[in-house]
Every structure is written in C-alpha cells, then in structure tokens.
C-alpha positions in Angstrom: 0.0 0.0 0.0 1.4 3.4 -1.0 2.4 5.7 1.9 0.2 8.7 2.4 1.8 12.1 2.4 -0.3 14.8 3.9 1.0 18.3 3.0 0.7 20.9 5.8 0.0 23.9 3.6 -2.6 26.6 4.3 -4.1 27.7 0.9 -6.9 29.8 2.3 -5.2 33.1 1.5 -4.5 32.6 -2.2 -7.1 34.9 -3.6 -8.0 36.8 -6.8 -9.2 40.3 -7.0 -12.9 40.9 -7.7 -13.0 44.0 -9.9 -15.8 46.4 -10.6 -16.2 46.9 -14.4 -15.7 50.4 -15.8 -19.1 50.2 -17.3 -21.2 48.0 -15.0 -24.4 46.4 -16.2 -27.4 45.7 -13.9 -28.1 42.2 -12.8 -30.7 40.4 -15.0 -30.8 36.9 -13.5 -29.5 35.5 -16.8 -25.8 34.9 -16.1 -24.2 31.9 -17.8 -20.6 30.8 -17.9 -18.4 29.9 -20.8 -20.1 26.5 -21.1 -23.6 27.9 -20.9 -24.2 26.9 -17.3 -26.5 29.3 -15.3 -25.9 30.4 -11.8 -28.6 28.9 -9.6 -27.1 27.5 -6.4 -25.1 29.4 -3.8 -23.4 27.5 -1.0 -22.3 29.7 1.9 -19.8 28.5 4.5 -20.5 30.2 7.8 -17.5 28.7 9.8 -14.3 26.9 9.1 -14.6 25.0 12.4 -16.0 21.6 13.0 -16.4 19.3 16.1 -15.7 16.2 14.0 -12.4 15.1 12.6 -13.5 12.9 9.7 -10.3 11.8 7.9 -11.7 12.5 4.4 -12.3 16.2 5.3 -10.5 17.4 8.5 -7.9 14.8 9.5 -6.9 15.2 13.1 -3.2 15.2 12.3 -3.7 18.4 10.4 -6.6 20.1 12.1 -5.2 19.8 15.6 -5.5 22.2 18.6 -2.8 24.4 17.1 -4.4 24.8 13.7 -4.8 28.5 12.8 -8.6 28.9 12.3 -9.8 32.2 11.0 -10.3 34.9 13.7 -13.9 36.1 14.2 -13.1 39.5 12.7 -12.3 37.8 9.4 -15.6 36.0 9.1 -18.4 37.7 7.2 -21.1 39.0 9.6 -24.7 37.8 9.1 -25.6 41.2 7.6 -22.7 40.9 5.1 -23.7 37.3 4.2 -27.3 38.5 3.7 -26.2 41.4 1.5 -24.1 39.2 -0.7 -26.9 36.6 -0.9 -29.3 39.2 -2.1 -27.0 40.1 -4.9 -26.5 36.5 -6.0 -30.3 36.1 -6.0 -30.5 39.1 -8.4 -28.1 37.1 -10.7 -30.5 34.1 -10.8 -29.7 32.0 -7.7 -32.7 30.1 -6.4 -31.2 27.9 -3.7 -29.0 28.8 -0.7 -27.2 26.1 1.3 -25.5 26.9 4.5 -22.4 24.8 5.1 -19.1 24.9 7.1 -17.2 23.4 8.8 -20.1 22.6 10.9 -22.6 25.4 10.4 -24.5 24.8 13.7 -21.3 25.8 15.6 -21.8 29.4 14.4 -23.4 31.2 17.3 -27.0 32.4 16.7 -27.2 30.8 13.2 -31.0 31.1 13.4 -30.6 34.9 13.1 -28.9 34.5 9.7 -31.5 32.0 8.6 -34.2 34.5 9.5 -32.5 37.2 7.5 -32.0 35.0 4.4 -35.6 33.8 4.6 -36.8 37.3 4.0 -35.0 37.6 0.6 -36.6 36.9 -2.7 -35.5 35.5 -6.0 -35.9 37.5 -9.3 -39.4 36.0 -9.8 -40.5 37.1 -6.3 -40.2 33.7 -4.5 -38.5 32.8 -1.3 -35.2 31.0 -2.0 -35.0 27.3 -1.2 -33.1 27.6 2.1 -31.2 24.5 3.3 -28.3 23.5 5.5 -25.8 20.7 5.7 -24.8 19.4 9.2 -23.0 16.5 10.8 -26.1 16.2 13.1 -24.3 16.6 16.4 -26.3 19.6 17.5 -29.4 19.0 15.4 -31.6 17.5 18.1 -31.4 20.7 20.2 -31.6 23.1 17.3 -34.1 21.6 14.7 -37.2 23.4 16.0 -35.5 26.8 16.2 -34.0 26.3 12.7 -37.5 25.5 11.3 -39.1 28.5 13.1 -36.3 30.8 11.7 -37.3 29.8 8.1 -35.1 26.9 7.2 -36.8 24.7 4.5 -34.7 21.5 4.5 -31.7 19.9 6.1 -29.0 17.4 4.9 -27.3 15.3 7.5 -23.8 13.7 7.0 -23.8 10.1 8.4 -21.2 7.5 7.3 -22.6 4.4 8.9 -24.9 2.9 11.5 -22.4 0.7 13.2 -21.4 2.8 16.2 -17.7 1.6 16.2 -17.3 2.4 12.5 -19.0 5.8 12.9 -16.9 6.8 16.0 -13.8 5.8 14.2 -14.7 7.8 11.1 -15.6 11.0 13.0 -12.5 10.4 15.1 -13.9 12.2 18.2 -15.8 9.3 19.6 -19.2 10.8 18.8 -22.1 8.2 19.0 -24.3 7.4 16.0 -27.4 7.4 18.3 -27.1 11.2 18.8 -27.1 11.8 15.0 -30.1 9.6 14.5 -31.9 11.5 17.3 -31.1 14.7 15.4 -32.7 13.3 12.3 -35.8 12.4 14.2 -35.9 15.9 15.7 -35.7 17.4 12.2 -38.7 15.3 11.1 -40.6 16.2 14.3 -39.9 19.9 13.7 -41.4 19.8 10.2 -38.3 20.1 8.1 -39.1 18.6 4.8 -37.2 16.4 2.3 -34.5 15.4 4.8 -31.5 13.9 3.2 -28.7 11.8 4.7 -25.3 11.8 2.9 -22.9 8.9 3.3 -19.4 9.2 2.0 -18.3 5.7 1.0 -14.7 4.6 1.3 -13.9 1.1 0.1 -12.5 -1.0 2.9 -13.6 1.4 5.6 -17.4 1.7 5.6 -18.7 0.1 2.4 -20.1 -2.8 4.4 -22.5 -0.2 5.9 -24.3 0.4 2.6 -27.0 -2.1 2.9 -27.7 -1.5 6.6 -28.0 2.2 5.9 -30.4 1.5 3.0 -32.5 -0.8 5.1 -32.7 1.7 8.0 -33.9 4.7 6.0 -36.1 2.9 3.5 -39.7 4.0 4.0 -38.8 6.6 6.6 -39.3 9.7 4.5 -35.5 10.3 4.6 -33.6 10.1 1.3 -30.2 8.4 1.6 -27.5 9.5 -0.8 -24.2 7.7 -1.3 -21.2 9.9 -2.2 -18.0 8.6 -3.9 -15.0 9.4 -1.8 -13.5 12.5 -3.5 -10.0 14.1 -3.7 -11.1 17.3 -2.1 -8.5 19.6 -0.6 -4.9 18.6 -0.1 -4.9 16.8 3.3 -7.2 13.8 3.1 -4.7 11.3 1.6 -7.1 10.4 -1.2 -6.4 7.3 -3.3 -8.4 6.0 -6.3 -8.4 2.4 -4.9 -10.5 3.6 -2.0 -13.3 4.9 -4.3 -16.3 2.6 -4.6 -17.9 3.4 -8.0 -21.5 4.3 -7.7 -22.3 1.7 -10.4 -20.9 -1.1 -8.2 -22.8 0.4 -5.2 -26.1 0.3 -7.0 -25.4 -3.3 -8.0 -25.0 -4.2 -4.3 -28.2 -2.5 -3.4 -30.2 -4.1 -6.3 -29.1 -7.6 -5.3 -31.4 -7.2 -2.2 -33.6 -4.1 -2.7 -35.3 -3.7 -6.1 -34.6 -0.3 -7.6 -35.8 1.6 -10.6 -34.2 4.8 -12.1 -35.9 8.1 -11.6 -35.7 11.4 -13.5 -33.6 14.2 -12.0 -35.5 16.4 -9.6 -34.1 19.6 -11.1 -31.5 20.9 -13.6 -28.0 20.6 -12.3 -29.0 17.9 -9.8 -25.8 16.2 -8.5 -27.4 12.9 -7.5 -28.6 10.2 -9.8 -31.9 9.1 -8.3 -33.2 5.5 -7.8 -36.6 4.7 -6.4 -37.5 1.6 -4.3 -39.7 -0.6 -6.4 -42.9 -2.5 -5.3 -43.9 -6.0 -6.2 -44.9 -4.9 -9.7 -41.6 -3.3 -10.4 -42.9 0.3 -10.2 -41.5 3.0 -7.9 -43.3 3.0 -4.6 -43.1 6.6 -3.2 -43.9 5.3 0.3 -40.7 3.4 0.2 -38.7 6.4 -0.9 -35.5 6.6 -2.9 -31.7 6.7 -2.8 -29.3 8.8 -4.7 -25.7 8.4 -5.8 -23.3 11.3 -6.3 -20.6 10.1 -8.6 -18.2 13.0 -8.9 -15.2 10.7 -9.5 -16.5 8.1 -12.0 -19.4 10.0 -13.7 -18.6 13.7 -13.7 -21.5 16.1 -13.8 -19.5 19.2 -14.5 -21.5 19.9 -17.7 -24.5 21.3 -15.9 -22.9 22.4 -12.6 -24.7 25.6 -11.5 -23.1 26.1 -8.1 -21.0 28.9 -6.6 -19.4 28.8 -3.2 -18.9 31.6 -0.8 -16.2 31.0 1.8 -16.4 31.9 5.5 -14.4 35.1 4.9 -16.1 36.2 1.7 -14.2 34.6 -1.2 -16.1 33.4 -4.2 -15.1 29.9 -5.5 -16.4 28.5 -8.7 -15.7 24.8 -8.1 -15.3 22.5 -5.1 -11.9 21.6 -6.4 -10.7 25.2 -6.9 -7.4 26.5 -5.6 -8.2 30.2 -5.6 -11.2 32.4 -4.8 -12.3 35.9 -5.6 -12.2 38.3 -2.7 -15.7 39.9 -2.2 -15.1 41.0 1.4 -12.8 43.8 0.3 -15.6 45.2 -1.8 -18.1 44.8 1.1 -15.9 46.5 3.6 -14.4 49.0 1.2 -17.6 51.0 0.6 -18.7 49.5 -2.7 -22.3 49.8 -3.6 -24.6 46.9 -4.2 -24.6 47.7 -7.9 -20.8 47.7 -8.0 -20.5 44.4 -6.1 -23.2 42.8 -8.4 -21.3 44.1 -11.4 -18.1 42.5 -10.1 -19.7 39.1 -9.6 -21.1 39.0 -13.1 -17.8 38.7 -15.1 -16.4 36.2 -12.6 -19.2 33.8 -13.4 -19.3 34.6 -17.1 -15.6 33.7 -17.4 -16.0 30.4 -15.5 -14.7 27.3 -17.3 -14.1 24.9 -14.4 -14.6 21.2 -15.0 -12.1 19.5 -12.7 -14.0 16.2 -12.4 -14.2 15.8 -16.2 -10.4 16.3 -16.4 -9.4 14.3 -13.3 -8.3 11.2 -15.3 -6.0 13.3 -17.5 -4.2 15.1 -14.6 -0.9 13.9 -13.1 -1.3 11.2 -10.4 1.0 13.2 -8.1 -1.2 16.2 -7.2 1.2 17.5 -4.5 2.8 20.1 -6.8 1.5 23.5 -7.9 -1.6 25.2 -6.5 -3.3 23.1 -3.9 -7.1 22.8 -3.8 -8.9 24.6 -1.1 -10.0 22.4 1.8 -13.6 21.3 1.8 -14.0 22.3 5.5 -13.3 25.9 4.4 -15.8 26.2 1.5 -18.3 23.5 2.3 -19.2 20.4 0.3 
C-alpha cells in the first residue's frame, strides 16, 4: 500500500481580486458561464470549524489544537452574508445552502436563517433555504431552525455501526445522537430530509445495505457519495473509491430499484426509487441517490457557486483560488458595484475538474493546492 503524504500547507489566503467593471451592467438573472451553465445554487460557508475530525475532510493530524482557524473578525457578519446573498439572487440564484465546517457551531445561526428567509428571487419567490450538518447539534436546534425559516436539512452520516462511525468521525461521537437529530428534524417539520454517506472502500462500504434498510420507507432520502479528492490533506487514493455503479449493483441484489428522473436541472445525485412487487416505484418506500463526482462527472451542468467563511467566491469545489468579495463589502462598494463585479467572474468560469481528473498527473502535490472542503463546504 502506498504511503500517504499529507501536505501541511494553508491555501486559504491565495485569492483573486474581484474588480468592478468600468461600465457595470445591472443584474438580469440571466448569467451563464463559458459552457452555458447558469448560476442557480449558492453554497455559503459560515464557519471553518467543526467538532468532528473525519479523515476525508478534516484529519486530526492536520486540524489539531494548534491549527490557525480564522479569527472572528475575518468572518463575514450575518448582515454581510445576507447582503451578498441578495446580490446573488439578483443574478439568478434560487437555492441557498449553509455549510461549514459545521454550520451549527456558528453562534445564533438562526438569526442568519431568518434574514435569508426574507430575501426573494428574481421572480419574487423565497429562496430554497437549506443546511448541511453533521447532526451533532441538530436534536437541540431543529425546531428553532425551522421556526427561523429553514426549509430543508441534509445530515452527514457515514454508517450505522457505532464503532465504525466513531472511528470515522475520530472524536468518539455516538451514532445514536445523530439519529436523534434526524428524528428531531422530522418532528420539527423540516421537509425532504437527506442523509449523505461518504463511502470509502474497505472502511465503511459494508454499511451500505444497513443504511439503506434503515432509511427505506422513513421519509428520509439516503445519498451515497463517492470518496473524493477534495482539498490537499485527506490522503485520497483512487483504490478507496467505490464506484456508484458497483454500489447500485450491491443494493439491487437485495432491494429492487428503478431509475428516476432528475429532480431539477444541475442535480448532483442520480436518483433511484425503491420498487414495489410490480416493479414500479413506490413513493412510500422512498428513494436513494448516488453522487458520482469521481466516476461519472457532472460538470457539464454544474450551476453552483461557493462563498467562503471570509467572503471569497469559489467557482468549483476543487478550486485553488477564490475571488475576494469581502474587500468590496468593507471598502464601501455599492450593491450595484458588487453585483457588477460578480457577473464577469461567473461569465468567465470554465471549471470542469472532475471531467479532467483522469488526465491530470497522479501526483497532485505540486503546484496550487485545492482549497479544503472544510473551508468552503461540500
């Protein structure tokens, strides 16, 4: 087995300048990039901290007690986040997802949700407001999140076996508390709850069927995510990736599945519905999804932008540099100027890392390192 080398390099501060055009144009909601992809989804990281140390995201040997997290003064305030979100909505964004780190660690996160819930898209609708969490604080916060205006929640859970789960989160957190958080989310009235499982071959792939059995028919959609080469510290290897096609084969050997249509343009997950005795999808049994960023790239219709904790705009999960919007916010730029600066950034976008992955050098330790997922969210 090849030795893992984990580079201890902080890439958060490699940024690009967001410039206001000499002749700015008003936002029309019709932005497209160089590949014709519209801007529809904004993912906002509200903290770079997390109380888990999952080895595929924040390995403990890197993110230890001495790791230099961002100071509070560097983080965007709730008012700054809301201001930027309103400008992205004017450019056509319809969904806002709050991420981290662990977003529920951000103090008074409900206040931000309440502010964002008051915004409107270009067609006068409330944005689809959702949040991704590890579930550790969800049981105590689910009701207040719903009352603040949160629509949906996605919970990360990598297995039901308590020993496996404790080993993967690397802080000895029990799986029962995450399951309690999911139940609390249902009880609070949060809709379309999803559970994301990152699958690593040889680590937790034996948990695929137990997870499917557990969530089948519960109203929770389980999604399996191929282990990805995010950031520069998770020691990723291709031989630890379980292709989604193989995963679906394992499921179908016990649980009949039928393919479903995408729920929306740019959907990252390939959907499969549980079938009844006649071979038709039974909505009461629910569905599963597979996110195949490694083996079946979906760059061609990716419509997501990412805003980091300190206000940098990233155009891809695998980016190495972001555009500094915080300087404009705190430098006195008007809303019109900031919106005008965002437009050409998206219009010049050509990112398609996952499509090019197989053509890139196997040794990815040289050159610009990708930003860590814990910094810009998943």
